PyMOL Python script that loads the backbone (N, CA, C, O; Angstrom):
from pymol import cmd

cmd.read_pdbstr("""\
ATOM      1  N   MET A   1      -4.117  19.744  20.784  1.00  0.00           N
ATOM      2  CA  MET A   1      -2.834  19.247  20.320  1.00  0.00           C
ATOM      3  C   MET A   1      -2.759  17.726  20.472  1.00  0.00           C
ATOM      4  O   MET A   1      -2.297  17.029  19.569  1.00  0.00           O
ATOM      5  N   LEU A   2      -3.212  17.221  21.610  1.00  0.00           N
ATOM      6  CA  LEU A   2      -3.188  15.789  21.848  1.00  0.00           C
ATOM      7  C   LEU A   2      -4.105  15.054  20.863  1.00  0.00           C
ATOM      8  O   LEU A   2      -3.772  13.966  20.392  1.00  0.00           O
ATOM      9  N   ALA A   3      -5.248  15.649  20.559  1.00  0.00           N
ATOM     10  CA  ALA A   3      -6.174  15.043  19.604  1.00  0.00           C
ATOM     11  C   ALA A   3      -5.536  14.957  18.225  1.00  0.00           C
ATOM     12  O   ALA A   3      -5.723  13.968  17.516  1.00  0.00           O
ATOM     13  N   GLN A   4      -4.784  15.984  17.837  1.00  0.00           N
ATOM     14  CA  GLN A   4      -4.106  15.958  16.545  1.00  0.00           C
ATOM     15  C   GLN A   4      -3.063  14.862  16.512  1.00  0.00           C
ATOM     16  O   GLN A   4      -2.929  14.165  15.506  1.00  0.00           O
ATOM     17  N   ALA A   5      -2.324  14.699  17.592  1.00  0.00           N
ATOM     18  CA  ALA A   5      -1.310  13.638  17.651  1.00  0.00           C
ATOM     19  C   ALA A   5      -1.973  12.273  17.554  1.00  0.00           C
ATOM     20  O   ALA A   5      -1.457  11.377  16.885  1.00  0.00           O
ATOM     21  N   HIS A   6      -3.109  12.109  18.214  1.00  0.00           N
ATOM     22  CA  HIS A   6      -3.839  10.841  18.156  1.00  0.00           C
ATOM     23  C   HIS A   6      -4.311  10.554  16.728  1.00  0.00           C
ATOM     24  O   HIS A   6      -4.214   9.426  16.246  1.00  0.00           O
ATOM     25  N   GLN A   7      -4.820  11.588  16.064  1.00  0.00           N
ATOM     26  CA  GLN A   7      -5.261  11.421  14.677  1.00  0.00           C
ATOM     27  C   GLN A   7      -4.083  11.057  13.786  1.00  0.00           C
ATOM     28  O   GLN A   7      -4.216  10.189  12.923  1.00  0.00           O
ATOM     29  N   LEU A   8      -2.941  11.696  13.971  1.00  0.00           N
ATOM     30  CA  LEU A   8      -1.754  11.403  13.180  1.00  0.00           C
ATOM     31  C   LEU A   8      -1.322   9.957  13.411  1.00  0.00           C
ATOM     32  O   LEU A   8      -0.945   9.262  12.467  1.00  0.00           O
ATOM     33  N   LYS A   9      -1.375   9.509  14.647  1.00  0.00           N
ATOM     34  CA  LYS A   9      -1.004   8.134  14.970  1.00  0.00           C
ATOM     35  C   LYS A   9      -1.912   7.157  14.232  1.00  0.00           C
ATOM     36  O   LYS A   9      -1.439   6.146  13.712  1.00  0.00           O
ATOM     37  N   GLU A  10      -3.199   7.445  14.181  1.00  0.00           N
ATOM     38  CA  GLU A  10      -4.132   6.574  13.473  1.00  0.00           C
ATOM     39  C   GLU A  10      -3.817   6.514  11.992  1.00  0.00           C
ATOM     40  O   GLU A  10      -3.898   5.447  11.384  1.00  0.00           O
ATOM     41  N   VAL A  11      -3.462   7.637  11.408  1.00  0.00           N
ATOM     42  CA  VAL A  11      -3.131   7.668   9.985  1.00  0.00           C
ATOM     43  C   VAL A  11      -1.911   6.803   9.720  1.00  0.00           C
ATOM     44  O   VAL A  11      -1.881   6.062   8.738  1.00  0.00           O
ATOM     45  N   LEU A  12      -0.914   6.886  10.575  1.00  0.00           N
ATOM     46  CA  LEU A  12       0.303   6.110  10.379  1.00  0.00           C
ATOM     47  C   LEU A  12       0.049   4.611  10.503  1.00  0.00           C
ATOM     48  O   LEU A  12       0.742   3.810   9.875  1.00  0.00           O
ATOM     49  N   LEU A  13      -0.921   4.234  11.294  1.00  0.00           N
ATOM     50  CA  LEU A  13      -1.215   2.810  11.454  1.00  0.00           C
ATOM     51  C   LEU A  13      -1.788   2.188  10.184  1.00  0.00           C
ATOM     52  O   LEU A  13      -1.680   0.977   9.989  1.00  0.00           O
ATOM     53  N   TYR A  14      -2.386   2.988   9.333  1.00  0.00           N
ATOM     54  CA  TYR A  14      -3.048   2.456   8.162  1.00  0.00           C
ATOM     55  C   TYR A  14      -2.215   2.568   6.885  1.00  0.00           C
ATOM     56  O   TYR A  14      -2.717   2.271   5.801  1.00  0.00           O
ATOM     57  N   MET A  15      -0.986   2.981   6.990  1.00  0.00           N
ATOM     58  CA  MET A  15      -0.144   3.087   5.802  1.00  0.00           C
ATOM     59  C   MET A  15       0.409   1.709   5.455  1.00  0.00           C
ATOM     60  O   MET A  15       0.813   0.946   6.333  1.00  0.00           O
ATOM     61  N   ALA A  16       0.421   1.411   4.181  1.00  0.00           N
ATOM     62  CA  ALA A  16       0.919   0.118   3.725  1.00  0.00           C
ATOM     63  C   ALA A  16       2.428   0.168   3.527  1.00  0.00           C
ATOM     64  O   ALA A  16       2.986   1.200   3.152  1.00  0.00           O
ATOM     65  N   ARG A  17       3.066  -0.941   3.778  1.00  0.00           N
ATOM     66  CA  ARG A  17       4.498  -1.052   3.521  1.00  0.00           C
ATOM     67  C   ARG A  17       4.655  -1.847   2.232  1.00  0.00           C
ATOM     68  O   ARG A  17       4.129  -2.952   2.099  1.00  0.00           O
ATOM     69  N   VAL A  18       5.376  -1.273   1.301  1.00  0.00           N
ATOM     70  CA  VAL A  18       5.556  -1.911  -0.001  1.00  0.00           C
ATOM     71  C   VAL A  18       7.041  -2.120  -0.235  1.00  0.00           C
ATOM     72  O   VAL A  18       7.811  -1.161  -0.287  1.00  0.00           O
ATOM     73  N   ASP A  19       7.438  -3.369  -0.374  1.00  0.00           N
ATOM     74  CA  ASP A  19       8.840  -3.710  -0.634  1.00  0.00           C
ATOM     75  C   ASP A  19       8.973  -4.234  -2.052  1.00  0.00           C
ATOM     76  O   ASP A  19       9.147  -5.434  -2.268  1.00  0.00           O
ATOM     77  N   ILE A  20       8.889  -3.344  -2.998  1.00  0.00           N
ATOM     78  CA  ILE A  20       8.976  -3.732  -4.402  1.00  0.00           C
ATOM     79  C   ILE A  20      10.040  -2.871  -5.069  1.00  0.00           C
ATOM     80  O   ILE A  20      10.053  -1.650  -4.916  1.00  0.00           O
ATOM     81  N   VAL A  21      10.923  -3.516  -5.803  1.00  0.00           N
ATOM     82  CA  VAL A  21      11.970  -2.788  -6.516  1.00  0.00           C
ATOM     83  C   VAL A  21      11.501  -2.544  -7.942  1.00  0.00           C
ATOM     84  O   VAL A  21      11.157  -3.478  -8.667  1.00  0.00           O
ATOM     85  N   ILE A  22      11.495  -1.274  -8.333  1.00  0.00           N
ATOM     86  CA  ILE A  22      11.127  -0.927  -9.706  1.00  0.00           C
ATOM     87  C   ILE A  22      12.427  -0.630 -10.440  1.00  0.00           C
ATOM     88  O   ILE A  22      13.161   0.277 -10.049  1.00  0.00           O
ATOM     89  N   PRO A  23      12.720  -1.377 -11.493  1.00  0.00           N
ATOM     90  CA  PRO A  23      13.990  -1.183 -12.194  1.00  0.00           C
ATOM     91  C   PRO A  23      14.088   0.196 -12.847  1.00  0.00           C
ATOM     92  O   PRO A  23      13.095   0.762 -13.304  1.00  0.00           O
ATOM     93  N   GLU A  24      15.297   0.707 -12.875  1.00  0.00           N
ATOM     94  CA  GLU A  24      15.557   1.974 -13.565  1.00  0.00           C
ATOM     95  C   GLU A  24      15.463   1.751 -15.069  1.00  0.00           C
ATOM     96  O   GLU A  24      15.894   0.709 -15.562  1.00  0.00           O
ATOM     97  N   PRO A  25      14.914   2.699 -15.801  1.00  0.00           N
ATOM     98  CA  PRO A  25      14.880   2.553 -17.257  1.00  0.00           C
ATOM     99  C   PRO A  25      16.298   2.634 -17.827  1.00  0.00           C
ATOM    100  O   PRO A  25      17.137   3.379 -17.320  1.00  0.00           O
ATOM    101  N   SER A  26      16.551   1.875 -18.866  1.00  0.00           N
ATOM    102  CA  SER A  26      17.871   1.916 -19.495  1.00  0.00           C
ATOM    103  C   SER A  26      17.957   3.127 -20.423  1.00  0.00           C
ATOM    104  O   SER A  26      16.944   3.700 -20.824  1.00  0.00           O
ATOM    105  N   ALA A  27      19.184   3.497 -20.750  1.00  0.00           N
ATOM    106  CA  ALA A  27      19.402   4.657 -21.623  1.00  0.00           C
ATOM    107  C   ALA A  27      18.792   4.424 -23.006  1.00  0.00           C
ATOM    108  O   ALA A  27      18.199   5.328 -23.594  1.00  0.00           O
ATOM    109  N   GLN A  28      18.941   3.231 -23.502  1.00  0.00           N
ATOM    110  CA  GLN A  28      18.349   2.853 -24.785  1.00  0.00           C
ATOM    111  C   GLN A  28      17.072   2.073 -24.501  1.00  0.00           C
ATOM    112  O   GLN A  28      17.004   1.312 -23.536  1.00  0.00           O
ATOM    113  N   TYR A  29      16.072   2.261 -25.334  1.00  0.00           N
ATOM    114  CA  TYR A  29      14.813   1.532 -25.163  1.00  0.00           C
ATOM    115  C   TYR A  29      15.066   0.047 -25.353  1.00  0.00           C
ATOM    116  O   TYR A  29      15.595  -0.385 -26.377  1.00  0.00           O
ATOM    117  N   GLU A  30      14.682  -0.720 -24.355  1.00  0.00           N
ATOM    118  CA  GLU A  30      14.759  -2.179 -24.432  1.00  0.00           C
ATOM    119  C   GLU A  30      13.404  -2.721 -23.984  1.00  0.00           C
ATOM    120  O   GLU A  30      12.904  -2.388 -22.910  1.00  0.00           O
ATOM    121  N   GLU A  31      12.843  -3.541 -24.811  1.00  0.00           N
ATOM    122  CA  GLU A  31      11.515  -4.073 -24.526  1.00  0.00           C
ATOM    123  C   GLU A  31      11.479  -4.833 -23.205  1.00  0.00           C
ATOM    124  O   GLU A  31      10.529  -4.691 -22.435  1.00  0.00           O
ATOM    125  N   GLU A  32      12.487  -5.624 -22.940  1.00  0.00           N
ATOM    126  CA  GLU A  32      12.520  -6.421 -21.713  1.00  0.00           C
ATOM    127  C   GLU A  32      12.534  -5.515 -20.476  1.00  0.00           C
ATOM    128  O   GLU A  32      11.861  -5.802 -19.486  1.00  0.00           O
ATOM    129  N   ASN A  33      13.296  -4.431 -20.535  1.00  0.00           N
ATOM    130  CA  ASN A  33      13.349  -3.494 -19.421  1.00  0.00           C
ATOM    131  C   ASN A  33      11.976  -2.872 -19.177  1.00  0.00           C
ATOM    132  O   ASN A  33      11.562  -2.717 -18.028  1.00  0.00           O
ATOM    133  N   GLN A  34      11.283  -2.524 -20.226  1.00  0.00           N
ATOM    134  CA  GLN A  34       9.943  -1.937 -20.095  1.00  0.00           C
ATOM    135  C   GLN A  34       8.962  -2.946 -19.517  1.00  0.00           C
ATOM    136  O   GLN A  34       8.083  -2.580 -18.737  1.00  0.00           O
ATOM    137  N   ARG A  35       9.104  -4.205 -19.891  1.00  0.00           N
ATOM    138  CA  ARG A  35       8.249  -5.258 -19.317  1.00  0.00           C
ATOM    139  C   ARG A  35       8.489  -5.394 -17.823  1.00  0.00           C
ATOM    140  O   ARG A  35       7.542  -5.548 -17.052  1.00  0.00           O
ATOM    141  N   GLN A  36       9.745  -5.339 -17.410  1.00  0.00           N
ATOM    142  CA  GLN A  36      10.068  -5.456 -15.989  1.00  0.00           C
ATOM    143  C   GLN A  36       9.474  -4.295 -15.196  1.00  0.00           C
ATOM    144  O   GLN A  36       8.921  -4.494 -14.115  1.00  0.00           O
ATOM    145  N   ILE A  37       9.589  -3.093 -15.731  1.00  0.00           N
ATOM    146  CA  ILE A  37       9.019  -1.923 -15.054  1.00  0.00           C
ATOM    147  C   ILE A  37       7.503  -2.065 -14.956  1.00  0.00           C
ATOM    148  O   ILE A  37       6.915  -1.825 -13.901  1.00  0.00           O
ATOM    149  N   SER A  38       6.887  -2.451 -16.049  1.00  0.00           N
ATOM    150  CA  SER A  38       5.433  -2.611 -16.075  1.00  0.00           C
ATOM    151  C   SER A  38       4.985  -3.670 -15.073  1.00  0.00           C
ATOM    152  O   SER A  38       4.014  -3.461 -14.346  1.00  0.00           O
ATOM    153  N   GLN A  39       5.676  -4.796 -15.027  1.00  0.00           N
ATOM    154  CA  GLN A  39       5.327  -5.871 -14.098  1.00  0.00           C
ATOM    155  C   GLN A  39       5.494  -5.419 -12.655  1.00  0.00           C
ATOM    156  O   GLN A  39       4.660  -5.744 -11.811  1.00  0.00           O
ATOM    157  N   SER A  40       6.552  -4.677 -12.356  1.00  0.00           N
ATOM    158  CA  SER A  40       6.767  -4.177 -10.996  1.00  0.00           C
ATOM    159  C   SER A  40       5.645  -3.232 -10.574  1.00  0.00           C
ATOM    160  O   SER A  40       5.180  -3.282  -9.435  1.00  0.00           O
ATOM    161  N   LEU A  41       5.217  -2.380 -11.484  1.00  0.00           N
ATOM    162  CA  LEU A  41       4.122  -1.460 -11.162  1.00  0.00           C
ATOM    163  C   LEU A  41       2.806  -2.197 -10.947  1.00  0.00           C
ATOM    164  O   LEU A  41       2.034  -1.834 -10.059  1.00  0.00           O
ATOM    165  N   ARG A  42       2.541  -3.228 -11.746  1.00  0.00           N
ATOM    166  CA  ARG A  42       1.321  -4.029 -11.542  1.00  0.00           C
ATOM    167  C   ARG A  42       1.367  -4.759 -10.195  1.00  0.00           C
ATOM    168  O   ARG A  42       0.357  -4.851  -9.498  1.00  0.00           O
ATOM    169  N   THR A  43       2.534  -5.270  -9.842  1.00  0.00           N
ATOM    170  CA  THR A  43       2.686  -5.951  -8.554  1.00  0.00           C
ATOM    171  C   THR A  43       2.425  -4.984  -7.405  1.00  0.00           C
ATOM    172  O   THR A  43       1.752  -5.333  -6.435  1.00  0.00           O
ATOM    173  N   MET A  44       2.959  -3.762  -7.516  1.00  0.00           N
ATOM    174  CA  MET A  44       2.738  -2.764  -6.476  1.00  0.00           C
ATOM    175  C   MET A  44       1.260  -2.402  -6.384  1.00  0.00           C
ATOM    176  O   MET A  44       0.730  -2.262  -5.282  1.00  0.00           O
ATOM    177  N   GLN A  45       0.598  -2.249  -7.505  1.00  0.00           N
ATOM    178  CA  GLN A  45      -0.830  -1.936  -7.520  1.00  0.00           C
ATOM    179  C   GLN A  45      -1.622  -3.048  -6.830  1.00  0.00           C
ATOM    180  O   GLN A  45      -2.490  -2.772  -6.001  1.00  0.00           O
ATOM    181  N   ASP A  46      -1.329  -4.285  -7.167  1.00  0.00           N
ATOM    182  CA  ASP A  46      -2.032  -5.414  -6.554  1.00  0.00           C
ATOM    183  C   ASP A  46      -1.799  -5.463  -5.048  1.00  0.00           C
ATOM    184  O   ASP A  46      -2.730  -5.694  -4.278  1.00  0.00           O
ATOM    185  N   LYS A  47      -0.557  -5.244  -4.632  1.00  0.00           N
ATOM    186  CA  LYS A  47      -0.245  -5.307  -3.208  1.00  0.00           C
ATOM    187  C   LYS A  47      -0.962  -4.189  -2.448  1.00  0.00           C
ATOM    188  O   LYS A  47      -1.505  -4.422  -1.369  1.00  0.00           O
ATOM    189  N   LEU A  48      -0.964  -2.987  -3.004  1.00  0.00           N
ATOM    190  CA  LEU A  48      -1.651  -1.878  -2.334  1.00  0.00           C
ATOM    191  C   LEU A  48      -3.150  -2.126  -2.262  1.00  0.00           C
ATOM    192  O   LEU A  48      -3.766  -1.868  -1.228  1.00  0.00           O
ATOM    193  N   ASN A  49      -3.742  -2.617  -3.330  1.00  0.00           N
ATOM    194  CA  ASN A  49      -5.182  -2.893  -3.323  1.00  0.00           C
ATOM    195  C   ASN A  49      -5.526  -3.973  -2.305  1.00  0.00           C
ATOM    196  O   ASN A  49      -6.515  -3.848  -1.583  1.00  0.00           O
ATOM    197  N   THR A  50      -4.732  -5.017  -2.241  1.00  0.00           N
ATOM    198  CA  THR A  50      -4.978  -6.111  -1.307  1.00  0.00           C
ATOM    199  C   THR A  50      -4.817  -5.637   0.132  1.00  0.00           C
ATOM    200  O   THR A  50      -5.646  -5.948   0.988  1.00  0.00           O
ATOM    201  N   THR A  51      -3.752  -4.886   0.398  1.00  0.00           N
ATOM    202  CA  THR A  51      -3.490  -4.390   1.749  1.00  0.00           C
ATOM    203  C   THR A  51      -4.616  -3.476   2.202  1.00  0.00           C
ATOM    204  O   THR A  51      -5.081  -3.574   3.338  1.00  0.00           O
ATOM    205  N   TYR A  52      -5.053  -2.594   1.325  1.00  0.00           N
ATOM    206  CA  TYR A  52      -6.114  -1.649   1.673  1.00  0.00           C
ATOM    207  C   TYR A  52      -7.398  -2.389   2.014  1.00  0.00           C
ATOM    208  O   TYR A  52      -8.069  -2.041   2.986  1.00  0.00           O
ATOM    209  N   GLN A  53      -7.750  -3.397   1.236  1.00  0.00           N
ATOM    210  CA  GLN A  53      -8.970  -4.153   1.502  1.00  0.00           C
ATOM    211  C   GLN A  53      -8.893  -4.856   2.856  1.00  0.00           C
ATOM    212  O   GLN A  53      -9.881  -4.890   3.590  1.00  0.00           O
ATOM    213  N   GLN A  54      -7.731  -5.416   3.193  1.00  0.00           N
ATOM    214  CA  GLN A  54      -7.564  -6.093   4.479  1.00  0.00           C
ATOM    215  C   GLN A  54      -7.685  -5.092   5.630  1.00  0.00           C
ATOM    216  O   GLN A  54      -8.283  -5.402   6.660  1.00  0.00           O
ATOM    217  N   GLU A  55      -7.121  -3.892   5.459  1.00  0.00           N
ATOM    218  CA  GLU A  55      -7.224  -2.877   6.502  1.00  0.00           C
ATOM    219  C   GLU A  55      -8.670  -2.450   6.719  1.00  0.00           C
ATOM    220  O   GLU A  55      -9.091  -2.241   7.857  1.00  0.00           O
ATOM    221  N   LEU A  56      -9.433  -2.318   5.633  1.00  0.00           N
ATOM    222  CA  LEU A  56     -10.848  -1.978   5.779  1.00  0.00           C
ATOM    223  C   LEU A  56     -11.591  -3.072   6.534  1.00  0.00           C
ATOM    224  O   LEU A  56     -12.427  -2.776   7.388  1.00  0.00           O
ATOM    225  N   LYS A  57     -11.297  -4.326   6.229  1.00  0.00           N
ATOM    226  CA  LYS A  57     -11.946  -5.443   6.914  1.00  0.00           C
ATOM    227  C   LYS A  57     -11.581  -5.438   8.400  1.00  0.00           C
ATOM    228  O   LYS A  57     -12.448  -5.637   9.252  1.00  0.00           O
ATOM    229  N   ASN A  58     -10.314  -5.215   8.711  1.00  0.00           N
ATOM    230  CA  ASN A  58      -9.887  -5.177  10.112  1.00  0.00           C
ATOM    231  C   ASN A  58     -10.571  -4.040  10.870  1.00  0.00           C
ATOM    232  O   ASN A  58     -10.990  -4.204  12.016  1.00  0.00           O
ATOM    233  N   GLU A  59     -10.676  -2.898  10.216  1.00  0.00           N
ATOM    234  CA  GLU A  59     -11.333  -1.751  10.837  1.00  0.00           C
ATOM    235  C   GLU A  59     -12.807  -2.051  11.096  1.00  0.00           C
ATOM    236  O   GLU A  59     -13.327  -1.721  12.162  1.00  0.00           O
ATOM    237  N   GLN A  60     -13.477  -2.668  10.141  1.00  0.00           N
ATOM    238  CA  GLN A  60     -14.893  -3.007  10.307  1.00  0.00           C
ATOM    239  C   GLN A  60     -15.076  -4.054  11.397  1.00  0.00           C
ATOM    240  O   GLN A  60     -16.017  -3.968  12.185  1.00  0.00           O
ATOM    241  N   ASP A  61     -14.180  -5.047  11.452  1.00  0.00           N
ATOM    242  CA  ASP A  61     -14.257  -6.067  12.501  1.00  0.00           C
ATOM    243  C   ASP A  61     -14.081  -5.447  13.885  1.00  0.00           C
ATOM    244  O   ASP A  61     -14.793  -5.806  14.823  1.00  0.00           O
ATOM    245  N   ALA A  62     -13.137  -4.521  14.012  1.00  0.00           N
ATOM    246  CA  ALA A  62     -12.908  -3.862  15.294  1.00  0.00           C
ATOM    247  C   ALA A  62     -14.134  -3.037  15.697  1.00  0.00           C
ATOM    248  O   ALA A  62     -14.523  -3.029  16.865  1.00  0.00           O
ATOM    249  N   PHE A  63     -14.732  -2.352  14.741  1.00  0.00           N
ATOM    250  CA  PHE A  63     -15.927  -1.552  15.014  1.00  0.00           C
ATOM    251  C   PHE A  63     -17.084  -2.450  15.456  1.00  0.00           C
ATOM    252  O   PHE A  63     -17.793  -2.135  16.412  1.00  0.00           O
ATOM    253  N   ASN A  64     -17.268  -3.567  14.755  1.00  0.00           N
ATOM    254  CA  ASN A  64     -18.338  -4.493  15.122  1.00  0.00           C
ATOM    255  C   ASN A  64     -18.116  -5.088  16.499  1.00  0.00           C
ATOM    256  O   ASN A  64     -19.068  -5.264  17.259  1.00  0.00           O
ATOM    257  N   TYR A  65     -16.867  -5.401  16.830  1.00  0.00           N
ATOM    258  CA  TYR A  65     -16.542  -5.924  18.163  1.00  0.00           C
ATOM    259  C   TYR A  65     -16.872  -4.892  19.229  1.00  0.00           C
ATOM    260  O   TYR A  65     -17.416  -5.222  20.283  1.00  0.00           O
ATOM    261  N   PHE A  66     -16.532  -3.622  18.939  1.00  0.00           N
ATOM    262  CA  PHE A  66     -16.809  -2.542  19.881  1.00  0.00           C
ATOM    263  C   PHE A  66     -18.312  -2.403  20.134  1.00  0.00           C
ATOM    264  O   PHE A  66     -18.733  -2.136  21.259  1.00  0.00           O
ATOM    265  N   LEU A  67     -19.109  -2.582  19.096  1.00  0.00           N
ATOM    266  CA  LEU A  67     -20.564  -2.429  19.235  1.00  0.00           C
ATOM    267  C   LEU A  67     -21.207  -3.617  19.956  1.00  0.00           C
ATOM    268  O   LEU A  67     -22.277  -3.473  20.547  1.00  0.00           O
ATOM    269  N   SER A  68     -20.570  -4.772  19.914  1.00  0.00           N
ATOM    270  CA  SER A  68     -21.194  -5.948  20.522  1.00  0.00           C
ATOM    271  C   SER A  68     -20.945  -6.039  22.019  1.00  0.00           C
ATOM    272  O   SER A  68     -21.409  -6.978  22.666  1.00  0.00           O
TER     273      SER A  68
END
""", "prot")
cmd.dss("prot")
cmd.show_as("cartoon", "prot")
cmd.util.cbc("prot")
cmd.orient("prot")
């Protein structure tokens, strides 16, 4: 049970926090609204990719420190 809690704690440490507002679609199709939604999704994708890469680097650095 304790090992499972430890594993869960590790998983929570690696979750990214994303503070991006994605606009609600309007009732009528509006090109500008669709552009805003698309841009928000691209921003979220970039932020998640960047955060994930940094977490991998931090994990590798910690592992290398442990081995040295």
